C-alpha positions, 0 to 999 in steps of 0.5 A, spaced: 076 909 658 082 910 663 083 918 664 088 918 670 082 921 673 085 921 680 091 926 678 086 930 674 082 931 681 087 933 685 090 938 680 084 943 681 078 943 685 072 948 686 072 948 693 079 951 693 079 955 686 077 963 686 070 964 684 069 972 683 063 977 680 063 978 673 067 985 673 073 982 677 073 976 672 073 981 665 078 985 669 083 979 670 081 976 663 083 983 660 090 982 664 092 976 662 090 977 655 095 983 655 100 977 657 097 973 651 099 979 646 106 979 649 107 972 647 104 972 641 108 978 639 115 974 642 113 968 638 112 972 631 119 975 633 122 968 635 119 965 628 123 971 624 129 970 627 128 963 626 127 964 619 133 968 618 138 963 621 144 962 616 144 955 612 148 950 611 149 945 605 147 938 605 150 933 600 143 930 598 146 924 595 150 922 601 143 920 604 139 914 601 132 912 603 128 906 603 121 909 600 114 905 598 117 908 590 123 905 591 130 908 593 131 915 593 136 921 595 134 927 600 133 931 595 128 927 592 123 927 598 122 934 596 117 931 591 117 937 587 117 943 593 122 947 596 121 946 603 122 939 607 119 938 614 122 931 617 120 928 623 125 924 626 121 918 628 123 914 634 122 907 631 129 903 631 131 896 627 127 891 631 122 894 635 115 892 636 112 899 635 114 906 635 115 910 640 108 913 643 110 920 644 112 920 637 106 917 635 102 922 638 105 927 634 104 923 628 097 923 629 096 930 628 099 930 621 095 927 616 089 933 616 096 937 616 099 935 610 094 938 605 095 945 608 102 945 608 103 943 601 099 950 599 105 952 602 110 949 598 112 944 604 113 937 604 112 932 610 116 926 611 117 922 617 124 918 617 126 912 622 132 907 622 128 901 622 127 898 615 121 899 611 117 893 612 117 895 619 115 901 618 110 899 614 107 894 619 106 899 625 103 904 619 098 900 618 096 898 625 096 906 626 092 907 620 097 913 618 097 916 611 103 921 611 109 919 607 114 915 612 121 913 610 127 908 612 134 911 613 136 903 615 144 903 613 144 911 612 148 916 616 142 921 616 139 919 623 146 919 626 149 925 622 142 929 625 143 927 632 137 923 633 141 916 633 147 914 637 152 909 636 155 903 641 161 908 642 156 914 645 153 908 650 160 906 652 162 914 653 156 915 657 155 921 654 152 924 647 151 930 644 143 931 643 139 938 643 145 942 641 149 940 648 152 934 651 148 929 656 148 923 659 147 917 654 139 915 655 138 910 649 140 910 642 134 913 638 131 920 640 126 925 637 127 931 633 124 935 627 129 938 621 128 942 616 131 943 609 130 948 603 131 946 596 134 951 591 132 953 584 139 949 582 137 942 586 142 944 592 139 942 598 140 946 605 139 944 612 136 950 615 133 948 622 132 942 627 129 942 634 129 937 639 127 936 646 121 940 648 122 943 641 118 938 638 112 940 641 110 944 635 107 938 632 103 936 638 096 940 636 093 937 642 097 940 648 095 948 646 088 946 647 090 942 653 093 949 656 087 952 655 083 948 660 082 948 668 086 942 669 091 943 663 095 937 661 095 933 667 102 931 668 105 929 674 112 932 676 116 927 673 122 927 668 118 923 663 112 928 663 109 924 657 108 918 661 101 918 660 101 918 653 099 911 649 099 909 642 092 911 640 089 904 640 091 902 646 088 907 651 083 902 653 088 897 655 091 896 662 097 900 663 103 897 663 108 897 669 114 901 665 111 906 661 114 906 655 118 900 655 114 894 658 114 890 651 121 887 649 124 891 643 122 898 646 126 904 648 126 905 656 122 910 659 128 914 660 130 914 653 123 915 650 121 921 647 120 928 648 120 930 655 125 927 658 129 934 658 127 941 656 
């Protein structure tokens, strides 16, 4: 398997890394533990502030999706639960395959959905590709989670993860709550919705850019090991990520986007900018 070993060997070497006594190792570990606890408490405070954000009401009838069970509204995607978590998955109409980094995110989902359901949360991926194209790629990847098409809907555009020819012509777009140079017609994100007792739907939260790392459970584990993520210091740090059935294949010259119908490297997914 290709693991880009040259990058890893360059990152950390036993000959140059400090080797210390047990006593000093324990002292430095305890110092780091204090910092880790600070980070945990900060994470908890930010999570509380996130939950306290005001909501905005959404007309759920304004968005209709194609699903395996037929057409349905945003409210119907909740599947009887009160909370809906949406992955804005980069798979545009006519693409041969989904974005590799969005696919890396999706690889974490099937084992989570049963646990999310116990907390009154429904997970759904949404892409602008027609449902038949979504299903073709889903079968290849072996995923089971719910994945619907917003093709023909304003949903992706209204939540600032798909962009029009007008955006391209202007050379700029609003993404991650800021105006940025135009880099492509699709972008990643996560959005959260709540359904009230009367059936009303509210948009409570969205995150983009590196915010979508919350779905990348492999990253925190990589952060624990000596070589870390092993990513090069380039704008698109997820250049190493491939679809999970392509790691043994020869690496394309341009990652991602070598195949026709794929996003260019600068437009693809999650780490083009923070």
